[in-house]
C-alpha distance (Angstrom), angle and dihedral (degrees) to the residues before:
residue distance angle dihedral
M1 . . .
D2 3.82 . .
D3 3.77 131.3 .
V4 3.85 90.5 16.2
R5 3.91 114.6 -169.7
L6 3.73 128.1 -174.3
Y7 3.76 117.0 -159.3
G8 3.76 108.7 -160.7
Y9 3.78 151.1 125.7
W10 3.79 123.4 -105.3
R11 3.86 96.6 -123.5
S12 3.78 97.6 33.3
S13 3.85 106.6 117.8
A14 3.75 91.8 -150.7
S15 3.84 91.6 52.3
W16 3.73 88.9 47.4
R17 3.82 90.1 55.2
A18 3.74 91.1 53.0
R19 3.79 92.5 49.9
I20 3.85 91.8 51.8
G21 3.81 89.8 48.7
L22 3.74 94.1 50.7
N23 3.77 91.5 45.9
L24 3.93 92.4 49.4
C25 3.78 88.8 50.7
G26 3.76 93.7 49.1
V27 3.84 91.6 -120.7
A28 3.82 113.1 156.3
F29 3.76 112.0 -140.7
D30 3.74 144.0 170.3
Y31 3.84 113.5 -120.8
I32 3.82 113.0 -140.4
P33 3.87 113.7 -171.1
V34 3.80 120.7 -134.7
H35 3.84 108.0 -169.1
L36 3.74 109.4 -139.4
L37 3.72 96.6 -173.0
H38 3.78 90.5 53.2
G39 3.80 91.7 50.5
E40 3.75 96.0 -115.6
H41 3.89 90.1 137.4
V42 3.79 89.7 66.3
A43 3.79 97.1 43.8
A44 3.82 115.5 111.9
E45 3.88 92.5 -109.9
H46 3.82 93.0 58.9
L47 3.84 94.2 38.0
G48 3.78 85.6 60.7
R49 3.84 88.2 61.8
N50 3.83 95.9 39.3
P51 3.86 119.7 13.0
L52 3.78 89.1 -162.5
G53 3.82 90.3 64.2
Q54 3.79 95.4 -126.5
V55 3.83 140.7 125.7
P56 2.96 143.3 -90.1
V57 3.82 111.6 50.8
L58 3.75 118.3 172.5
A59 3.77 116.8 -157.2
W60 3.81 129.4 -179.9
T61 3.77 146.2 143.7
D62 3.81 116.6 -104.4
A63 3.73 128.0 -139.4
G64 3.76 91.0 -92.1
G65 3.82 91.5 55.8
V66 3.84 94.3 -106.1
S67 3.77 118.6 139.9
R68 3.81 112.5 -122.3
R69 3.85 133.2 -168.0
L70 3.74 131.0 -172.7
T71 3.80 132.1 179.9
Q72 3.81 133.4 -167.4
S73 3.79 117.7 61.6
I74 3.79 96.8 -121.5
A75 3.86 92.3 53.3
I76 3.81 89.9 47.8
L77 3.91 88.9 50.8
E78 3.83 90.7 48.4
L79 3.75 91.3 50.7
L80 3.81 91.1 50.9
A81 3.77 91.0 45.8
E82 3.81 90.5 55.1
Q83 3.74 92.2 47.1
H84 3.80 93.9 46.1
P85 3.79 108.6 35.7
G86 3.74 113.3 -154.8
A87 3.79 95.7 16.9
L88 3.79 99.9 95.4
L89 3.76 106.6 9.8
P90 3.86 132.0 48.9
A91 3.78 121.6 -110.5
D92 3.80 95.6 -121.1
V93 3.80 112.3 84.9
F94 3.84 96.1 -136.8
A95 3.81 90.6 46.8
R96 3.79 89.7 53.3
A97 3.81 89.4 52.0
R98 3.80 90.4 49.5
A99 3.83 90.7 50.4
R100 3.74 90.2 52.4
Q101 3.81 91.2 45.2
L102 3.81 92.7 57.1
A103 3.83 92.7 40.9
E104 3.88 86.8 54.9
T105 3.78 91.8 48.2
V106 3.79 86.0 64.7
N107 3.82 99.1 32.8
S108 3.85 96.1 47.0
G109 3.78 105.4 15.7
I110 3.80 101.9 44.4
Q111 3.86 117.2 9.6
P112 3.82 98.7 61.4
F113 3.82 92.7 56.9
Q114 3.89 92.9 54.3
N115 3.76 93.9 43.1
L116 3.75 113.3 131.4
W117 3.83 94.3 -128.4
L118 3.75 92.0 52.2
T119 3.79 96.3 45.5
R120 3.75 90.7 50.8
R121 3.80 91.9 48.1
I122 3.85 91.5 50.9
N123 3.74 92.8 47.4
A124 3.80 89.4 55.1
E125 3.76 88.2 66.6
P126 3.87 119.5 84.1
D127 3.84 114.9 -92.5
A128 3.82 91.5 -1.1
D129 3.84 124.8 138.0
G130 3.86 113.1 -162.8
R131 3.76 92.2 179.1
A132 3.78 91.7 55.9
I133 3.73 90.9 51.4
G134 3.75 91.4 48.8
K135 3.77 91.6 49.2
E136 3.80 91.5 51.9
A137 3.74 91.8 51.2
I138 3.79 92.8 50.7
E139 3.77 94.7 49.5
R140 3.78 92.2 46.1
G141 3.78 93.7 47.0
L142 3.76 96.7 45.3
A143 3.82 92.0 47.2
A144 3.83 88.5 52.5
M145 3.75 90.8 50.5
E146 3.78 92.6 49.4
R147 3.82 91.1 48.9
E148 3.83 91.3 45.8
C149 3.85 92.4 52.4
G150 3.83 88.5 50.9
L151 3.73 93.7 50.8
A152 3.85 91.0 48.3
S153 3.76 92.8 50.4
G154 3.82 95.1 48.5
D155 3.77 108.8 -174.2
A156 3.71 95.3 -16.8
A157 3.71 122.1 95.8
P158 3.79 112.1 -106.0
G159 3.80 115.3 -108.0
A160 3.77 130.9 -119.2
W161 3.86 91.9 -82.0
L162 3.81 132.5 42.9
V163 3.85 94.9 -109.1
G164 3.87 120.9 22.6
D165 3.74 127.9 -32.7
A166 3.79 98.5 -53.3
P167 3.80 137.6 55.0
S168 3.77 117.5 -85.4
V169 3.83 139.5 173.6
A170 3.83 86.6 -78.5
D171 3.81 90.2 65.2
I172 3.77 93.4 40.4
C173 3.78 89.0 58.7
L174 3.73 95.0 40.4
I175 3.79 101.5 55.5
P176 3.94 97.1 59.8
Q177 3.75 87.2 43.0
L178 3.81 94.8 57.8
Y179 3.84 88.4 48.1
N180 3.75 89.1 55.9
A181 3.80 91.7 46.1
R182 3.78 88.7 60.2
R183 3.76 90.3 48.6
F184 3.87 88.0 55.9
E185 3.85 87.9 49.9
I186 3.81 95.5 -113.4
D187 3.76 120.2 159.3
V188 3.76 102.1 -118.7
D189 3.81 93.1 179.7
A190 3.88 82.3 87.4
F191 3.85 87.0 73.3
P192 3.77 108.1 61.0
T193 3.77 97.2 160.6
L194 3.83 90.2 52.4
L195 3.69 90.8 48.1
R196 3.75 91.1 53.0
A197 3.78 89.4 59.1
E198 3.77 89.1 47.6
A199 3.74 90.7 54.1
S200 3.80 89.5 54.3
A201 3.69 91.5 49.7
A202 3.83 91.6 50.8
E203 3.79 88.2 63.7
H204 3.79 95.3 45.7
P205 3.83 117.1 92.7
A206 3.73 94.3 -146.6
F207 3.77 90.1 59.0
A208 3.79 94.8 39.4
G209 3.79 93.2 54.3
A210 3.76 91.3 51.2
R211 3.74 97.6 55.8
P212 3.80 114.9 121.2
E213 3.76 98.2 -123.1
V214 3.83 91.7 62.0
Q215 3.79 94.0 52.6
P216 3.84 118.3 108.2
D217 3.83 91.1 -119.8
A218 3.88 95.2 48.5
Q219 3.84 113.4 139.7
V220 3.76 111.5 -148.9
């Protein structure tokens, strides 16, 4: 991959996942901000990259000189996993499936319900509270992940990461979600296994370099 560009937003959890994945795979990239609150994601220029008007978008030139473009964070992570075996997924086939299961718990079971577009749409209805729905989805999903990790570990103490002894797509999806959980004022101390993985990520440079507050478009 040459001339790699990631179009994203500093606090977008999906963009955050892509940044972590690129970092873990050692892929150098240019980060190009798309400001969601200013509506840049629905401007004609960005819709030309992603007709759904979302971030992230990964763009690059392949070995044959062909311009490529990919949207959706999970698809981007899967592409990187195929290009860099062992970087984002465990070697064991069942462990790989479990990492994907936990990643999808976040991607499909939590994230859509806290999405800015959805919460705004819900709030437009009389007597509706999009934030409350998002908070409920986060609490329910993280509780399920905590329980699932306990079931998988049996009597053994869970390791430093969610699946195996190295970071995977499961941890990549977890870290932004815990950040959002705190934004929704959720007591994350109820999820000690998930916090153990978060502590491991805090010490890892690939995760540290992807954090929203260190991005060039960060709003503080």
